[in-house]
Phi, psi and omega in degrees: 000326181292320180294319182298317180294319181292319179293321176295318177297316179295319181292320179293324179289323179293318181294315183294324180293320180291318181294326182288331180251026182296331183277347180085183185257002183288156178292152177292143177260115181264125178280146178294144179293148179282123180248123178271117183274133178287138181291144182291141181294150180291141178296146182296138179288144179286146177280348181249132179288146179297335177298318179295323179295315178297315179297325180292317180294319178298317178294321178293324176292320177296319180294316180295322178292321180291329182284335181284335183281000000 
């Protein structure tokens, strides 16, 4: 009876010791909080179509070429 009690007490201490150090001795790792980034606003649309800009530059080049002659 004395050996059974001693073995039971030793087993209880061994199990409780393992459970107490189950996490290890390393520092806790804290994950960074999740940050939801707001999407950038769309750039404002130009009031002038790019086609008109190209036509204007072409017209200016033609006028400059005609003026040189």
